Backbone as CSV, one residue per row, in Angstrom:
resi,resn,N_x,N_y,N_z,CA_x,CA_y,CA_z,C_x,C_y,C_z
1,UNK,0.970,-1.032,0.244,-0.013,0.148,0.166,0.914,1.475,0.143
2,UNK,0.693,1.993,-0.856,1.362,3.421,-0.667,0.884,4.436,0.101
3,UNK,2.252,5.100,1.324,1.645,5.847,2.100,2.527,6.911,1.692
4,UNK,2.165,7.777,0.944,2.148,9.409,0.857,3.598,9.095,0.808
5,UNK,4.388,8.366,-0.510,5.483,8.099,-0.990,6.968,8.722,0.146
6,UNK,6.770,7.663,0.965,8.032,7.678,1.970,8.659,6.007,1.427
7,UNK,9.481,6.686,1.025,10.745,5.255,0.986,10.832,4.655,2.187
8,UNK,11.193,4.891,3.563,11.168,4.191,4.711,9.706,3.434,5.077
9,UNK,9.745,2.545,5.548,8.546,1.511,5.666,8.326,1.347,7.311
10,UNK,7.148,1.383,7.622,6.914,1.402,8.874,7.180,0.553,9.694
11,UNK,7.281,0.551,11.089,7.742,-0.833,11.973,5.668,-1.545,12.016
12,UNK,4.960,-1.186,11.924,4.185,-1.929,11.818,3.178,-1.621,10.799
13,UNK,1.562,-1.689,10.459,0.839,-1.515,9.530,0.324,-0.239,10.086
14,UNK,0.532,0.961,9.571,-0.382,2.356,9.918,-1.841,2.337,10.281
15,UNK,-2.381,1.374,9.403,-4.138,1.264,10.088,-3.996,1.129,11.325
16,UNK,-3.398,0.192,11.732,-3.652,-0.561,13.083,-3.610,0.529,14.383
17,UNK,-2.328,1.621,13.755,-2.075,2.727,15.308,-3.949,3.865,14.619
18,UNK,-4.015,4.288,13.499,-4.946,5.004,13.212,-6.574,4.510,13.854
19,UNK,-6.823,2.932,14.012,-7.872,2.714,13.922,-8.048,2.662,15.833
20,UNK,-6.902,2.432,16.495,-6.830,2.448,17.722,-6.807,3.712,18.187
21,UNK,-6.261,4.930,17.899,-6.064,6.095,17.798,-7.490,6.789,17.932
22,UNK,-8.565,6.305,17.124,-9.922,7.000,16.722,-10.725,6.120,17.830
23,UNK,-10.426,5.041,18.049,-11.106,4.351,19.406,-11.033,4.751,20.476
24,UNK,-9.478,5.444,20.977,-8.965,6.163,22.161,-9.695,7.426,22.423
25,UNK,-9.930,8.339,21.049,-10.163,9.453,21.041,-11.770,9.759,21.235
26,UNK,-12.373,8.640,20.836,-13.933,8.286,20.948,-13.829,8.475,22.701
27,UNK,-13.075,8.354,23.860,-13.185,8.202,24.996,-13.341,9.786,25.487
28,UNK,-12.814,10.539,24.926,-12.331,12.056,25.105,-13.796,12.588,25.393
29,UNK,-14.491,12.647,24.969,-16.077,13.283,25.832,-16.744,12.854,26.716
30,UNK,-16.584,11.441,27.042,-17.053,10.823,27.606,-16.261,11.385,29.404
31,UNK,-14.616,11.426,29.454,-13.889,11.626,30.389,-13.780,13.169,30.675
32,UNK,-14.897,13.674,29.456,-15.012,15.386,29.907,-15.768,15.123,30.657
33,UNK,-17.139,14.753,30.208,-18.698,14.394,30.993,-18.246,14.452,32.586
34,UNK,-17.479,12.889,32.793,-17.320,12.345,34.269,-16.673,13.752,34.564
35,UNK,-15.841,14.595,34.017,-15.228,15.329,35.050,-15.991,16.452,35.701
36,UNK,-15.716,16.746,37.392,-16.804,17.764,37.391,-16.011,19.248,37.894
37,UNK,-15.618,19.711,36.866,-14.344,21.041,36.809,-14.823,22.170,35.402
38,UNK,-14.515,23.139,36.004,-14.316,23.934,34.681,-13.800,23.265,33.267
39,UNK,-13.940,23.515,32.321,-13.936,23.120,30.823,-12.554,23.439,30.672
40,UNK,-11.377,24.899,30.829,-10.491,25.091,31.128,-9.792,24.231,31.564
41,UNK,-10.081,23.971,32.824,-8.871,23.089,34.066,-9.288,21.752,33.178
42,UNK,-10.308,21.454,32.847,-10.369,19.905,32.043,-9.084,19.598,30.739
43,UNK,-9.370,20.944,30.311,-8.213,20.559,29.125,-6.895,20.911,29.509
44,UNK,-6.329,22.101,30.601,-5.287,21.680,31.155,-4.681,21.111,31.457
45,UNK,-5.753,19.952,32.305,-5.411,19.013,33.427,-4.547,17.370,32.078
46,UNK,-5.874,17.588,30.559,-5.606,16.802,29.804,-4.424,16.654,28.852
47,UNK,-3.599,18.287,28.610,-2.374,17.777,27.932,-1.019,18.411,28.891
48,UNK,-1.887,18.623,30.012,-0.649,19.211,30.800,-0.232,17.620,31.742
49,UNK,-1.068,16.394,32.128,-0.482,15.271,32.554,0.047,14.744,31.220
50,UNK,-0.409,14.602,30.021,0.231,13.793,28.848,1.712,14.395,29.378
51,UNK,1.502,15.555,28.522,3.063,16.340,28.588,3.962,15.717,29.859
52,UNK,3.644,16.138,30.822,4.256,15.564,32.446,5.063,14.226,32.168
53,UNK,4.070,12.983,31.808,4.348,11.463,31.411,5.195,11.091,29.964
54,UNK,4.869,12.031,29.148,5.752,11.848,27.620,7.428,12.262,28.034
55,UNK,7.326,13.529,28.860,8.582,14.493,29.001,9.915,13.362,29.144
56,UNK,9.585,12.511,29.821,11.355,11.829,30.187,11.796,10.745,29.237
57,UNK,10.490,10.559,28.405,10.762,9.356,27.314,11.104,10.768,26.461
58,UNK,10.939,11.454,25.660,11.213,12.464,24.598,12.862,12.903,24.989
59,UNK,13.252,13.459,26.539,14.385,13.320,27.134,15.128,12.317,26.362
60,UNK,14.970,10.685,26.973,15.829,9.687,26.672,15.842,9.766,25.350
61,UNK,14.944,9.337,24.651,14.795,9.342,22.946,14.981,10.234,22.315
62,UNK,15.007,11.391,22.178,14.797,12.459,21.167,15.339,13.681,21.782
63,UNK,16.681,13.243,22.431,17.000,14.921,23.095,17.529,15.634,22.191
64,UNK,18.699,14.626,21.085,19.639,15.261,20.418,18.757,16.172,19.675
65,UNK,17.511,14.850,19.041,16.610,15.881,17.942,16.189,17.399,18.406
66,UNK,16.229,17.147,19.145,14.931,18.373,20.035,16.158,19.308,20.359
67,UNK,17.369,19.217,20.739,18.218,20.386,20.748,18.904,20.806,19.167
68,UNK,18.504,20.206,18.158,18.678,20.275,17.080,17.745,21.288,15.946
69,UNK,16.847,21.034,16.635,15.667,21.406,15.579,15.618,23.205,15.382
70,UNK,15.344,23.882,14.569,15.592,24.978,14.382,14.690,25.759,14.536
71,UNK,14.444,27.388,15.348,13.923,28.352,15.367,12.254,27.940,14.518
72,UNK,12.165,27.721,13.545,11.503,28.006,12.906,10.108,26.507,13.266
73,UNK,10.871,25.942,13.285,10.659,24.115,13.677,9.725,24.169,15.112
74,UNK,10.589,25.298,15.765,9.811,25.369,17.111,8.782,26.472,17.148
75,UNK,8.254,27.320,16.680,7.704,27.762,16.150,6.562,27.567,15.387
76,UNK,6.733,26.837,14.805,5.317,25.725,13.600,4.893,25.156,15.121
77,UNK,5.480,24.081,15.359,5.250,23.177,16.832,4.034,24.143,17.795
78,UNK,5.232,25.030,18.583,4.430,26.006,18.887,2.765,26.658,19.028
79,UNK,2.944,26.901,17.497,1.574,27.372,16.644,0.532,26.043,16.461
80,UNK,1.054,25.054,16.256,0.063,23.698,16.578,-0.412,23.697,17.520
81,UNK,0.602,23.739,18.985,-0.157,23.613,20.448,-0.787,24.791,20.636
82,UNK,-1.041,26.043,19.946,-1.754,26.663,20.122,-3.046,26.440,19.946
83,UNK,-3.281,26.167,18.626,-4.394,25.751,17.981,-5.286,24.343,18.288
84,UNK,-4.209,23.642,18.993,-4.867,22.045,19.905,-5.273,22.758,21.078
85,UNK,-4.395,23.772,22.171,-5.190,24.491,23.237,-6.875,24.887,22.915
86,UNK,-6.992,25.842,21.727,-7.938,26.728,21.465,-9.336,25.176,20.936
87,UNK,-8.719,24.274,20.462,-9.263,23.041,20.302,-10.190,22.580,21.342
88,UNK,-9.265,22.131,22.139,-9.307,21.456,23.461,-10.274,22.390,24.361
89,UNK,-9.989,23.884,24.632,-10.844,24.740,25.202,-12.559,24.741,24.632
90,UNK,-12.488,25.114,23.412,-14.215,25.617,22.991,-14.639,24.111,22.934
91,UNK,-13.931,23.163,22.446,-14.581,22.122,22.308,-15.024,20.972,23.870
92,UNK,-14.210,21.394,24.421,-14.497,20.642,26.165,-15.705,21.741,26.504
93,UNK,-15.032,23.135,26.224,-16.742,24.321,26.754,-18.084,23.703,26.123
94,UNK,-18.072,23.036,24.890,-19.045,22.560,23.900,-20.310,22.035,24.805
95,UNK,-19.679,20.870,25.569,-19.875,19.782,26.188,-20.785,20.094,27.088
96,UNK,-20.742,21.337,27.799,-21.237,21.910,29.043,-22.980,22.311,28.174
97,UNK,-23.331,22.732,27.528,-24.021,23.135,26.700,-24.923,21.872,25.566
98,UNK,-24.049,21.328,25.265,-25.058,20.068,24.144,-24.937,19.410,24.134
99,UNK,-25.031,17.982,24.023,-25.000,16.935,23.531,-23.705,16.144,23.332
100,UNK,-23.538,15.563,23.740,-22.337,14.361,23.399,-22.004,14.416,21.728
101,UNK,-23.189,14.062,21.445,-23.099,13.728,20.085,-23.137,14.882,19.110
102,UNK,-24.424,15.631,19.821,-24.064,17.028,18.620,-22.429,17.397,18.719
103,UNK,-22.323,17.628,19.865,-20.749,18.217,20.396,-20.041,17.328,19.596
104,UNK,-19.646,16.029,19.434,-18.528,15.353,18.698,-19.275,15.230,16.815
105,UNK,-19.901,15.294,16.655,-20.607,15.589,15.044,-19.692,16.792,14.792
106,UNK,-20.468,17.761,15.090,-19.593,19.206,14.660,-18.327,19.126,15.040
107,UNK,-17.482,18.730,15.989,-16.186,19.528,16.216,-15.752,18.268,15.505
108,UNK,-16.159,17.110,14.421,-15.658,16.255,13.286,-15.367,16.672,12.206
109,UNK,-16.469,17.804,12.355,-16.291,18.276,10.639,-15.205,19.465,10.052
110,UNK,-14.064,18.890,10.624,-12.720,19.407,10.505,-12.884,19.275,8.574
111,UNK,-12.865,18.119,8.312,-12.918,17.558,7.181,-13.112,19.028,5.874
112,UNK,-13.968,19.787,6.366,-14.687,20.582,5.456,-13.477,21.818,5.215
113,UNK,-12.713,22.131,6.910,-11.953,23.348,7.308,-10.691,22.300,6.396
114,UNK,-10.035,20.979,6.809,-9.217,20.218,5.980,-8.910,21.039,4.457
115,UNK,-10.362,20.555,3.811,-10.581,20.868,2.103,-9.939,21.851,1.576
116,UNK,-10.335,22.866,2.726,-10.519,24.660,1.712,-9.274,24.870,2.526
117,UNK,-8.453,25.012,3.646,-7.147,25.052,3.847,-5.569,24.408,3.617
118,UNK,-5.998,23.393,3.592,-5.292,22.189,2.861,-3.665,23.157,2.051
119,UNK,-4.036,23.290,0.585,-3.656,23.738,-0.195,-2.419,25.082,0.149
120,UNK,-3.218,25.939,1.365,-2.587,26.699,1.958,-1.534,26.655,3.309
121,UNK,-1.623,25.385,3.652,-0.795,24.945,4.766,0.211,23.901,4.454
122,UNK,-0.545,23.047,3.954,0.678,21.704,3.971,1.001,21.504,2.594
123,UNK,0.311,22.108,1.815,0.161,22.065,-0.182,0.000,20.707,-0.155
124,UNK,-0.761,19.902,0.371,-1.079,18.548,-0.293,-2.638,18.573,-0.620
125,UNK,-2.992,18.407,-2.089,-4.071,18.316,-2.769,-4.887,16.445,-2.327
126,UNK,-5.944,16.903,-2.117,-7.134,15.790,-1.406,-7.289,14.889,-2.909
127,UNK,-7.501,13.755,-2.767,-7.938,12.880,-4.029,-9.229,13.114,-4.274
128,UNK,-9.752,12.506,-5.551,-11.058,12.559,-5.400,-11.648,11.226,-4.650
129,UNK,-10.858,10.053,-4.371,-12.062,9.413,-3.717,-12.030,10.179,-2.185
130,UNK,-10.666,10.558,-1.528,-10.873,11.339,-0.260,-11.884,12.211,-0.470
131,UNK,-12.026,13.086,-1.531,-13.094,14.220,-1.779,-14.499,13.411,-1.592
132,UNK,-14.742,12.877,-1.964,-16.085,12.131,-1.780,-16.473,11.726,-0.647
133,UNK,-15.207,10.499,0.091,-14.966,10.510,1.301,-15.829,11.561,2.313
134,UNK,-15.072,12.823,2.127,-15.436,14.019,2.599,-16.771,14.386,2.614
135,UNK,-16.996,14.004,1.596,-18.460,14.927,1.308,-19.891,13.480,2.024
136,UNK,-19.091,11.958,1.842,-20.144,11.563,2.844,-20.062,11.584,4.264
137,UNK,-18.721,11.904,4.983,-18.762,12.203,6.026,-19.281,12.775,6.741
138,UNK,-19.301,14.344,6.071,-20.308,15.287,6.565,-21.821,14.912,6.551
139,UNK,-22.093,14.421,5.216,-23.563,14.243,5.282,-24.073,13.186,6.572
140,UNK,-23.064,12.220,6.627,-23.412,11.137,7.900,-23.232,11.717,9.001
141,UNK,-22.197,12.767,9.504,-22.375,13.636,10.532,-23.298,14.657,10.567
142,UNK,-23.966,15.402,9.807,-25.544,15.807,9.794,-26.544,14.934,10.148
143,UNK,-26.475,13.751,9.738,-27.730,12.938,9.980,-27.458,12.502,11.363
144,UNK,-26.529,12.199,12.103,-25.951,11.840,13.349,-26.793,12.757,14.324
145,UNK,-26.001,14.090,14.145,-26.812,15.463,15.013,-27.812,16.018,14.714
146,UNK,-28.523,15.301,13.669,-29.658,16.668,13.400,-30.545,16.383,14.060
147,UNK,-30.949,14.959,14.548,-31.961,15.425,15.887,-32.129,15.990,16.827
148,UNK,-30.351,16.155,17.285,-30.118,16.615,18.209,-30.479,18.500,18.782
149,UNK,-30.327,18.893,17.481,-30.355,20.426,17.031,-31.501,20.717,17.867
150,UNK,-31.584,22.056,18.315,-32.569,22.354,19.179,-32.428,23.737,19.284
151,UNK,-33.443,24.787,19.226,-33.100,26.082,18.803,-32.994,26.878,20.356
152,UNK,-33.002,26.300,21.590,-32.238,26.847,22.332,-30.880,27.471,22.427
153,UNK,-31.240,29.071,23.269,-29.481,29.609,23.070,-28.663,28.962,23.175
154,UNK,-28.726,28.580,25.047,-27.680,27.772,25.486,-27.096,26.403,24.269
155,UNK,-27.819,25.945,23.953,-27.358,24.393,22.850,-26.775,24.968,21.716
156,UNK,-27.228,26.548,21.100,-26.973,26.965,19.485,-25.415,27.380,20.173
157,UNK,-25.180,28.169,21.636,-23.940,28.377,21.685,-22.704,27.226,21.836
158,UNK,-23.414,26.495,22.479,-22.419,24.518,22.619,-22.028,24.496,21.001
159,UNK,-22.834,24.570,19.719,-22.828,23.810,18.927,-21.532,25.040,18.333
160,UNK,-22.075,26.356,18.365,-20.544,26.872,17.601,-19.244,27.400,18.521
161,UNK,-19.368,26.711,19.721,-18.194,25.909,20.219,-17.520,24.995,19.683
162,UNK,-18.573,23.975,19.611,-17.928,23.266,18.549,-17.336,22.918,17.308
163,UNK,-17.990,23.758,16.550,-17.465,24.017,15.467,-16.201,25.064,15.247
164,UNK,-16.392,26.355,16.320,-14.704,26.465,16.812,-13.744,25.758,16.666
165,UNK,-13.985,24.991,17.097,-13.061,23.739,17.679,-12.957,23.201,16.833
166,UNK,-13.412,22.269,15.730,-13.251,22.152,14.728,-12.210,22.298,13.645
167,UNK,-12.727,23.903,13.475,-11.733,24.561,12.685,-10.228,24.994,13.184
168,UNK,-10.129,24.973,14.429,-8.952,24.741,15.135,-8.306,23.836,14.819
169,UNK,-9.013,22.539,15.446,-8.454,20.779,15.315,-8.181,21.020,14.131
170,UNK,-8.448,21.511,12.623,-8.313,21.263,11.366,-6.744,21.788,11.047
171,UNK,-6.789,23.120,11.853,-5.287,23.786,11.496,-4.404,23.116,12.260
172,UNK,-4.516,22.619,13.622,-3.730,21.443,14.025,-3.283,20.236,13.746
173,UNK,-4.070,19.881,12.520,-3.802,18.630,12.118,-3.343,18.585,10.291
174,UNK,-3.675,19.816,10.197,-2.634,20.502,9.154,-0.751,21.179,8.925
175,UNK,-1.159,21.529,10.389,0.307,22.142,10.716,1.151,20.919,11.302
176,UNK,0.240,20.027,11.843,0.946,18.334,11.871,1.676,17.740,10.999
177,UNK,0.987,17.982,10.318,1.384,17.121,8.564,3.026,17.779,8.122
178,UNK,2.888,19.017,8.006,3.773,19.299,7.701,4.978,18.992,8.562
179,UNK,4.624,19.533,9.565,5.728,19.120,10.742,6.609,17.944,10.960
180,UNK,5.211,16.900,10.962,5.931,15.219,10.534,6.357,14.592,9.370
181,UNK,6.988,15.395,8.673,7.691,15.254,7.878,9.112,15.190,7.585
182,UNK,9.362,15.813,9.292,10.619,16.308,9.471,11.476,16.054,10.818
183,UNK,10.087,15.627,11.787,10.305,15.325,13.056,9.973,14.018,13.375
184,UNK,10.033,13.799,14.592,10.409,12.076,15.040,8.575,12.294,15.510
185,UNK,7.500,11.748,15.927,6.823,11.607,17.007,7.088,12.102,18.123
186,UNK,8.112,11.349,18.973,8.011,11.915,20.329,8.558,13.898,20.401
187,UNK,9.681,14.026,19.382,9.571,15.289,19.571,8.537,16.228,19.163
188,UNK,8.035,15.848,17.806,6.455,16.456,17.508,5.487,16.871,18.962
189,UNK,5.256,15.688,19.608,4.432,15.733,20.301,4.874,16.653,21.535
190,UNK,5.761,16.373,21.899,6.235,16.855,23.229,6.189,18.334,23.481
191,UNK,6.152,18.991,22.052,6.722,20.570,21.675,5.130,20.725,21.490
192,UNK,4.487,20.091,20.339,2.986,20.373,20.852,2.256,20.642,22.092
193,UNK,2.215,19.540,22.827,1.742,19.314,23.824,1.969,20.133,24.817
194,UNK,3.496,19.850,24.944,3.707,21.006,25.791,3.453,22.205,25.615
195,UNK,3.674,23.136,24.559,3.233,24.302,24.588,1.782,24.732,24.553
196,UNK,1.321,23.416,24.393,-0.597,23.459,24.638,-0.838,23.646,26.103
197,UNK,0.144,22.983,27.076,-0.273,22.716,28.131,0.372,24.173,29.031
198,UNK,1.076,24.615,28.542,1.708,25.935,28.632,0.483,27.122,28.396
199,UNK,0.332,27.126,27.390,-0.940,28.079,27.631,-2.162,27.952,28.519
200,UNK,-2.715,26.555,27.826,-3.940,26.216,29.340,-3.644,26.972,30.366
201,UNK,-2.725,26.066,30.625,-2.129,26.334,32.330,-2.362,28.152,32.428
202,UNK,-1.448,29.042,32.289,-1.165,29.800,32.153,-2.459,30.772,32.229
203,UNK,-3.613,30.007,30.527,-4.865,30.668,31.117,-5.968,30.556,32.111
204,UNK,-5.624,29.355,32.680,-6.151,28.693,33.828,-5.995,30.096,35.412
205,UNK,-4.513,30.282,35.265,-4.083,30.819,36.603,-4.776,32.205,36.762
206,UNK,-4.612,32.525,34.945,-4.933,33.968,34.957,-6.409,34.175,35.135
207,UNK,-6.964,33.449,34.807,-8.746,33.382,35.663,-8.705,33.089,36.353
208,UNK,-7.958,32.343,37.112,-8.134,31.745,38.742,-8.934,31.351,38.913
209,UNK,-9.005,29.808,38.013,-9.695,29.152,37.788,-9.262,27.693,39.155
210,UNK,-10.303,27.438,39.686,-10.107,26.330,40.930,-9.253,24.968,40.156
211,UNK,-8.130,24.610,40.603,-7.071,23.479,39.866,-6.950,21.746,41.106
212,UNK,-7.435,22.509,42.215,-7.541,21.335,43.406,-9.057,21.243,44.053
213,UNK,-9.045,20.431,44.535,-10.609,20.241,45.598,-11.195,19.465,44.706
214,UNK,-11.051,18.653,43.783,-11.769,18.174,42.952,-12.131,16.081,43.422
215,UNK,-13.546,15.910,43.076,-13.676,14.375,43.521,-12.389,13.572,43.008
216,UNK,-12.613,12.489,43.412,-11.587,11.490,43.015,-12.159,11.105,41.486
217,UNK,-13.463,10.898,41.476,-13.822,10.635,40.042,-13.705,11.607,38.831
218,UNK,-13.881,13.164,39.388,-12.828,14.151,38.589,-11.021,13.343,38.133
219,UNK,-10.877,12.912,39.234,-9.117,13.048,39.095,-9.201,11.826,38.298
220,UNK,-9.435,10.659,38.452,-9.476,9.538,37.409,-9.827,10.267,36.104
221,UNK,-10.715,10.887,35.951,-11.185,11.317,34.416,-10.387,12.118,33.585
222,UNK,-9.471,12.907,34.829,-8.833,13.663,34.078,-7.627,12.653,33.816
223,UNK,-6.521,11.983,34.260,-6.334,10.748,34.118,-6.897,10.049,33.050
224,UNK,-7.806,9.623,32.676,-8.277,8.663,31.753,-8.021,9.714,30.377
225,UNK,-8.449,10.938,30.728,-8.365,11.550,29.067,-6.509,12.088,28.882
226,UNK,-5.673,12.039,29.483,-4.300,11.979,29.382,-3.632,10.578,29.026
227,UNK,-4.244,9.433,29.544,-3.954,8.422,28.811,-4.112,7.922,27.737
228,UNK,-5.710,7.808,27.789,-5.972,7.533,26.601,-6.382,8.237,25.959
229,UNK,-7.181,9.204,25.990,-7.304,10.163,24.948,-6.152,10.524,23.889
230,UNK,-5.699,11.174,24.971,-4.454,12.267,24.548,-3.017,11.064,24.367
231,UNK,-2.518,10.762,24.985,-1.515,9.791,24.389,-1.421,8.995,23.574
232,UNK,-2.638,7.804,23.847,-3.101,7.132,22.870,-3.647,7.527,21.529
233,UNK,-4.332,8.639,21.804,-5.371,8.651,20.524,-4.565,9.620,19.810
234,UNK,-3.909,10.698,20.711,-3.882,11.895,19.474,-2.333,11.444,19.095
235,UNK,-1.716,10.830,19.774,-0.412,10.118,19.121,-0.391,9.509,18.618
236,UNK,-1.268,8.815,18.142,-1.390,7.383,17.152,-1.913,7.935,16.706
237,UNK,-2.611,9.060,16.154,-2.820,9.392,14.938,-2.178,10.157,14.119
238,UNK,-1.388,11.294,15.524,-0.255,11.751,14.918,0.891,11.150,14.276
239,UNK,1.366,9.970,15.121,2.394,9.204,14.067,2.033,8.876,12.954
240,UNK,0.546,8.255,12.617,-0.327,7.883,11.091,0.247,9.091,10.230
241,UNK,0.199,10.025,10.526,0.792,11.309,9.972,1.297,11.577,8.904
242,UNK,2.443,10.528,9.527,3.882,10.249,8.510,3.234,9.531,7.425
243,UNK,2.205,8.235,7.574,2.217,7.842,6.362,0.981,8.186,5.218
244,UNK,-0.238,8.799,6.076,-0.956,9.316,5.230,-1.445,10.829,5.134
245,UNK,-2.704,10.490,4.588,-1.934,12.014,4.426,-3.415,12.900,5.283
246,UNK,-3.321,14.124,5.512,-4.376,15.234,6.475,-5.773,14.778,6.156
247,UNK,-5.980,14.595,4.462,-7.368,14.255,4.481,-8.564,13.105,5.270
248,UNK,-7.349,12.216,4.739,-7.799,10.752,5.320,-7.772,10.702,6.625
249,UNK,-6.346,11.186,7.617,-6.587,11.202,9.451,-7.649,12.095,9.568
250,UNK,-8.313,13.336,8.765,-9.466,13.689,9.457,-11.251,12.833,9.034
251,UNK,-10.613,12.486,7.775,-11.759,11.673,7.539,-12.485,10.394,8.615
252,UNK,-11.501,10.027,8.606,-10.842,8.411,10.037,-10.915,8.940,11.203
253,UNK,-11.100,10.481,11.522,-11.219,10.470,13.064,-12.909,11.224,13.345
254,UNK,-13.526,11.238,11.985,-15.170,11.416,11.679,-15.892,9.497,12.799
255,UNK,-14.785,8.458,13.110,-15.509,7.547,13.864,-15.626,7.798,14.761
256,UNK,-15.077,9.248,15.537,-15.422,9.146,16.757,-16.861,9.360,17.553
257,UNK,-17.352,10.320,16.524,-18.872,10.364,16.896,-19.525,9.028,16.916
258,UNK,-19.442,8.051,16.372,-19.962,6.296,16.148,-19.435,5.943,17.725
259,UNK,-18.297,6.063,18.021,-17.557,5.531,19.808,-18.335,6.581,20.829
260,UNK,-18.485,7.384,20.761,-18.769,8.457,21.241,-20.345,8.664,21.745
261,UNK,-20.969,8.215,20.598,-21.978,8.484,20.650,-22.781,7.026,21.721
262,UNK,-22.243,6.133,20.807,-22.844,4.670,21.730,-21.808,4.747,23.187
263,UNK,-20.926,5.495,23.377,-20.742,5.073,24.795,-21.612,5.810,25.898
264,UNK,-21.837,7.458,25.069,-22.800,8.625,25.682,-24.643,7.695,26.115
265,UNK,-24.541,6.768,25.352,-26.125,5.718,25.307,-25.838,5.412,26.428
266,UNK,-24.865,4.637,26.456,-24.856,3.545,27.595,-24.588,3.926,28.766
267,UNK,-23.812,4.942,28.911,-23.652,5.516,29.968,-24.029,6.897,30.582
268,UNK,-24.949,7.261,29.793,-26.018,8.626,30.076,-27.075,8.569,29.906
269,UNK,-27.433,7.741,28.746,-29.359,7.847,28.316,-28.853,8.666,27.272
270,UNK,-28.592,9.154,26.427,-28.337,9.797,25.825,-28.781,8.899,24.448
271,UNK,-30.042,9.338,23.590,-30.845,8.532,22.604,-29.764,8.020,21.387
272,UNK,-30.269,7.041,21.149,-29.336,5.925,19.676,-30.452,5.904,19.054
273,UNK,-30.571,6.966,18.100,-31.848,6.631,16.547,-31.479,6.270,15.730
274,UNK,-32.680,5.426,15.193,-32.054,5.336,13.669,-31.089,5.965,12.622
275,UNK,-31.541,7.241,12.987,-30.461,7.931,12.292,-29.503,8.922,12.164
276,UNK,-28.913,8.234,13.505,-27.803,8.111,14.069,-26.564,6.628,13.444
277,UNK,-27.657,5.921,13.519,-27.038,4.657,13.002,-26.901,4.817,11.503
278,UNK,-27.790,5.216,10.793,-27.764,5.628,9.331,-26.655,6.542,9.255
279,UNK,-26.239,7.555,9.734,-25.095,8.573,9.547,-23.925,7.700,10.003
280,UNK,-23.670,6.764,10.688,-22.505,6.155,11.124,-22.070,5.383,10.308
281,UNK,-23.222,4.890,9.148,-23.024,3.760,8.593,-22.186,4.824,7.390
282,UNK,-22.872,6.008,6.975,-22.073,7.117,5.968,-20.817,6.866,5.847
283,UNK,-20.614,7.164,7.387,-19.222,8.138,7.775,-18.193,6.619,7.783
284,UNK,-18.649,5.982,7.904,-17.953,3.918,7.938,-17.458,4.027,6.376
285,UNK,-18.394,4.129,5.345,-18.397,3.922,4.027,-17.313,5.407,3.857
286,UNK,-17.459,6.533,4.490,-16.458,7.483,4.269,-15.121,7.486,4.121
287,UNK,-14.946,6.754,5.149,-13.618,5.877,5.582,-13.257,5.004,4.754
288,UNK,-13.935,4.269,4.208,-13.013,3.076,3.274,-13.169,3.691,2.053
289,UNK,-13.678,4.885,1.518,-13.428,5.717,0.357,-12.076,6.329,0.110
290,UNK,-11.961,7.087,1.593,-10.481,7.785,1.328,-9.643,6.811,1.830
291,UNK,-9.778,5.888,2.245,-8.731,4.915,2.147,-8.172,3.793,1.095
292,UNK,-9.318,4.122,0.263,-9.227,3.347,-1.448,-8.414,4.530,-1.893
293,UNK,-8.667,6.020,-1.913,-8.321,7.158,-2.290,-6.336,6.866,-1.964
294,UNK,-5.819,6.559,-0.846,-4.768,6.428,-0.048,-4.302,5.276,-1.455
295,UNK,-4.879,4.419,-1.718,-4.145,3.047,-1.701,-3.950,3.178,-3.423
296,UNK,-5.118,3.877,-3.545,-4.570,3.942,-5.462,-3.225,4.963,-5.672
297,UNK,-3.419,5.586,-4.833,-2.385,6.865,-5.187,-2.741,7.559,-6.473
298,UNK,-3.799,8.639,-6.095,-4.523,8.988,-6.959,-3.823,10.262,-7.421
299,UNK,-4.314,10.571,-8.467,-2.933,11.659,-9.247,-3.139,12.821,-8.909
300,UNK,-4.094,12.899,-8.361,-3.951,14.486,-7.362,-3.203,14.491,-6.182
301,UNK,-2.615,13.747,-5.819,-2.072,13.507,-4.785,-0.287,14.055,-4.815
302,UNK,-0.092,14.488,-4.199,1.470,15.346,-4.144,2.170,14.612,-3.473
303,UNK,3.484,13.918,-3.975,4.183,13.101,-3.123,4.930,14.419,-1.627
304,UNK,4.871,13.507,-0.023,4.908,14.594,0.646,6.375,14.398,1.066
305,UNK,7.211,15.780,0.312,8.608,15.789,0.476,8.568,16.363,1.838
306,UNK,9.864,17.125,1.829,10.253,17.392,3.122,9.785,19.587,2.967
307,UNK,9.305,19.970,3.939,8.738,21.060,4.271,9.698,21.915,4.192
308,UNK,9.392,23.463,3.819,10.118,24.294,3.286,10.698,25.198,4.858
């Protein structure tokens, strides 16, 4: 299978890492709902704990690479971290106003933003099959969330926050694609997660939000988000960015609404309707088509060379 024309071979099938990552990030909304803390505090704990856990490994395995990085590399990684911080801040906030299904559906509309921004940021083109997959994924996402749309002001504000989080996620993915052409996974994520953590914790402290005194369930949710949703989830698809295009990564992450909606049904009794089942099947079809677009090495694809 051709994966963005890299000459080196992956140590194992990147599709396995991508699927594992999608399953792991599907738990993010559930952990955020279980945590009884302000949204920005939840986001700060998520990337902060993940950064602390990864820092010793990064210093051990990627120290020389980190010391060799250029100022431009650090600026790009810090910018990606800023968009990651904005993504988590807006998206986790949206869960306080709208349903899990609505929030994860809207935040995962990032293929739309990726399609618009790709030529300007990563210089990639999106293959024809991937474009079809993006269209199907958006239709499926709309079907999943259509039954949950409400006219209330609070719900609409939550929807807006989720959409804002989607735009930030697209910028984060595209910047990550550019950086991952030259950086190892550990070097990239420790700079990106670390900068996001610094931004979020600085905001939390500036706003004087509570950072201690939470329940055991809340601390467990913080740990779950850091270990499962962030380290396993985000790191898996960040690793996959070396082998797959940004468009395929973004479309594949639309599997998150399926997993999150099922978990919300089981844990919070949020309704699982036929519309959501149909929408989920369309998203799965979109992921398949995008994968076929990668396999075919569509003519529109640009080889993943080094970034300028």
